C-alpha positions in Angstrom: 95.8 147.4 35.0 98.2 147.9 32.1 101.1 148.2 34.6 100.2 144.9 36.2 100.0 143.1 32.9 103.4 144.5 31.8 105.0 143.5 35.1 103.4 140.0 34.9 104.7 139.6 31.4 108.2 140.7 32.2 108.3 138.3 35.2 107.2 135.4 33.0 109.9 136.1 30.5 112.6 136.3 33.3 111.3 133.1 34.9 111.2 131.2 31.6 114.8 132.2 30.7 117.5 129.6 31.3 119.6 130.0 34.4 122.7 130.5 32.3 123.5 132.2 29.1 124.2 129.7 26.3 126.9 130.6 23.8 125.2 129.1 20.8 128.1 129.9 18.4 130.7 128.4 20.6 128.5 125.3 21.2 128.1 124.8 17.4 131.9 125.3 16.9 132.6 122.6 19.5 130.0 120.3 17.9 132.0 120.6 14.7 135.4 120.5 16.4 134.8 117.2 18.2 132.9 115.6 15.3 129.7 115.2 17.3 127.9 115.3 14.0 129.2 111.8 13.2 126.6 110.3 15.5 124.2 113.3 16.2 122.3 115.9 14.3 120.1 118.7 15.8 116.9 117.7 14.1 117.3 114.0 13.0 118.3 110.8 14.8 121.4 109.4 13.3 123.3 106.8 15.4 122.5 108.7 18.5 119.4 110.8 19.3 118.6 114.2 17.7 119.6 117.0 20.0 116.2 118.5 19.9 114.9 115.1 21.3 117.5 115.2 24.0 116.5 118.8 24.9 112.8 117.8 25.1 113.5 114.7 27.2 115.5 116.7 29.8 113.5 119.9 29.7 112.8 121.2 33.2 115.1 118.7 35.0 117.3 120.6 37.3 120.0 118.0 37.2 120.0 117.5 33.3 123.3 119.4 32.7 125.2 117.3 35.2 123.7 114.0 34.0 124.5 114.8 30.4 128.1 116.0 31.2 128.7 112.8 33.0 127.2 110.7 30.1 129.5 112.5 27.6 132.6 111.9 29.7 131.9 108.3 30.7 129.7 107.1 27.8 127.2 104.4 28.2 123.9 103.0 26.8 120.3 102.3 27.7 118.8 105.8 27.6 118.3 105.9 23.9 118.5 102.2 22.9 121.3 99.7 22.8 123.9 101.6 20.8 126.4 102.9 23.3 127.6 106.5 23.5 131.4 106.3 23.4 133.2 107.9 26.3 135.0 111.2 25.7 137.4 111.5 28.7 139.9 113.6 26.7 137.6 116.4 25.8 138.1 119.3 28.3 135.2 119.4 30.8 134.5 123.1 30.1 134.0 122.2 26.5 131.6 119.4 27.4 129.6 121.7 29.6 129.3 124.2 26.8 128.2 121.5 24.4 125.6 120.1 26.8 124.2 123.6 27.4 124.0 124.1 23.6 122.2 120.7 23.3 119.8 121.6 26.0 119.1 124.9 24.3 117.9 123.3 21.1 
């Protein structure tokens, strides 16, 4: 019985883990580098939503990363009110992907 419980627990940990490893330090560094903190904070809504709220909204959505990467690149409004997210076409896509993964890991 103990063996079954241990296996079940280990399986639940593996299944609950994200499909990718998030480099939290690099995500935070990019957040600072690109001045994301001007409009966003992790825990508090500023101009844009708090990242913990973004992570909660998109939790469990398989296409969340792609949607958010596109939103950061193109900008837009309507998901979190009328204030638009400015587009960021000059930020390298790999940096945006890392930032989005960091946001979703909050």
